[in-house]
C-alpha positions as CSV (number, residue, x, y, z in Angstrom):
1,M,73.5,-49.3,-6.6
2,F,76.5,-47.7,-5.0
3,L,77.8,-49.8,-2.1
4,D,80.1,-48.0,0.4
5,V,82.1,-50.8,1.9
6,A,82.9,-48.9,5.1
7,S,80.0,-50.5,6.9
8,Q,80.9,-51.5,10.4
9,G,80.3,-55.1,11.6
10,V,79.2,-56.3,8.2
11,T,81.4,-57.3,5.3
12,C,80.8,-56.4,1.7
13,L,80.3,-60.0,0.8
14,D,77.6,-60.3,3.5
15,L,75.8,-57.3,2.1
16,L,76.1,-58.6,-1.4
17,A,74.6,-62.0,-0.4
18,V,71.6,-60.2,1.1
19,I,71.2,-57.9,-1.8
20,R,71.4,-60.7,-4.4
21,S,68.9,-62.8,-2.5
22,Q,66.4,-60.0,-2.9
23,V,67.3,-58.5,-6.3
24,R,69.0,-60.4,-9.0
25,E,69.2,-57.8,-11.8
26,L,71.0,-54.9,-10.2
27,T,74.1,-53.1,-11.2
28,I,76.3,-52.7,-8.2
29,I,79.4,-50.5,-7.8
30,A,81.4,-50.9,-4.7
31,M,83.6,-48.2,-3.2
32,G,86.1,-48.6,-0.4
33,T,89.1,-46.8,1.1
34,M,91.3,-49.9,1.0
35,M,91.3,-51.8,-2.3
36,T,93.3,-54.8,-3.1
37,E,93.2,-57.1,-6.2
38,E,91.9,-59.9,-3.9
39,L,89.0,-57.8,-2.8
40,R,88.2,-56.8,-6.4
41,C,88.2,-60.4,-7.4
42,D,86.0,-61.4,-4.5
43,W,83.5,-58.6,-5.0
44,R,83.3,-59.1,-8.8
45,S,82.7,-62.9,-8.3
46,H,79.7,-61.8,-6.3
47,G,78.3,-59.5,-8.9
48,V,80.0,-56.2,-8.4
49,V,80.6,-54.6,-11.9
50,E,83.1,-52.0,-10.7
51,C,85.3,-51.5,-7.6
52,L,86.4,-47.9,-6.9
53,T,88.9,-46.6,-4.4
54,K,87.7,-43.6,-2.4
55,P,87.9,-40.7,-2.7
56,V,86.1,-40.9,-6.1
57,T,86.1,-37.8,-8.3
58,P,83.0,-36.5,-10.0
59,Q,84.7,-37.1,-13.4
60,I,85.2,-40.8,-12.6
61,L,81.6,-41.2,-11.5
62,S,80.3,-39.4,-14.5
63,A,82.4,-41.5,-16.9
64,L,81.4,-44.7,-15.2
65,L,77.7,-43.9,-15.1
66,G,77.8,-42.9,-18.8
67,A,79.4,-46.2,-19.7
68,L,76.9,-48.2,-17.6
69,A,73.7,-46.3,-18.6
70,P,71.4,-48.0,-21.1
71,P,71.0,-46.2,-24.4
72,S,68.3,-43.6,-24.3
73,G,66.9,-44.4,-27.7
74,F,67.3,-40.7,-28.8
75,A,69.7,-39.8,-31.6
76,D,72.3,-37.2,-30.7
77,S,71.5,-34.0,-32.6
């Protein structure tokens, strides 16, 4: 799940609590315009696997999704 942290009136931690109460096994990537080490630590302690600073380039997204995707089971030929 890509979580854009620019939601008005709701914090990322509030959203993460609701998401985690419904779905335990979900890969969450958070994106925000303002990123601090404190936010990264807070979000990661609530299950976010990666914290990105916007704008995010297609190359970064592609590399991240490639690293997080489960193996396909097909051998490269």
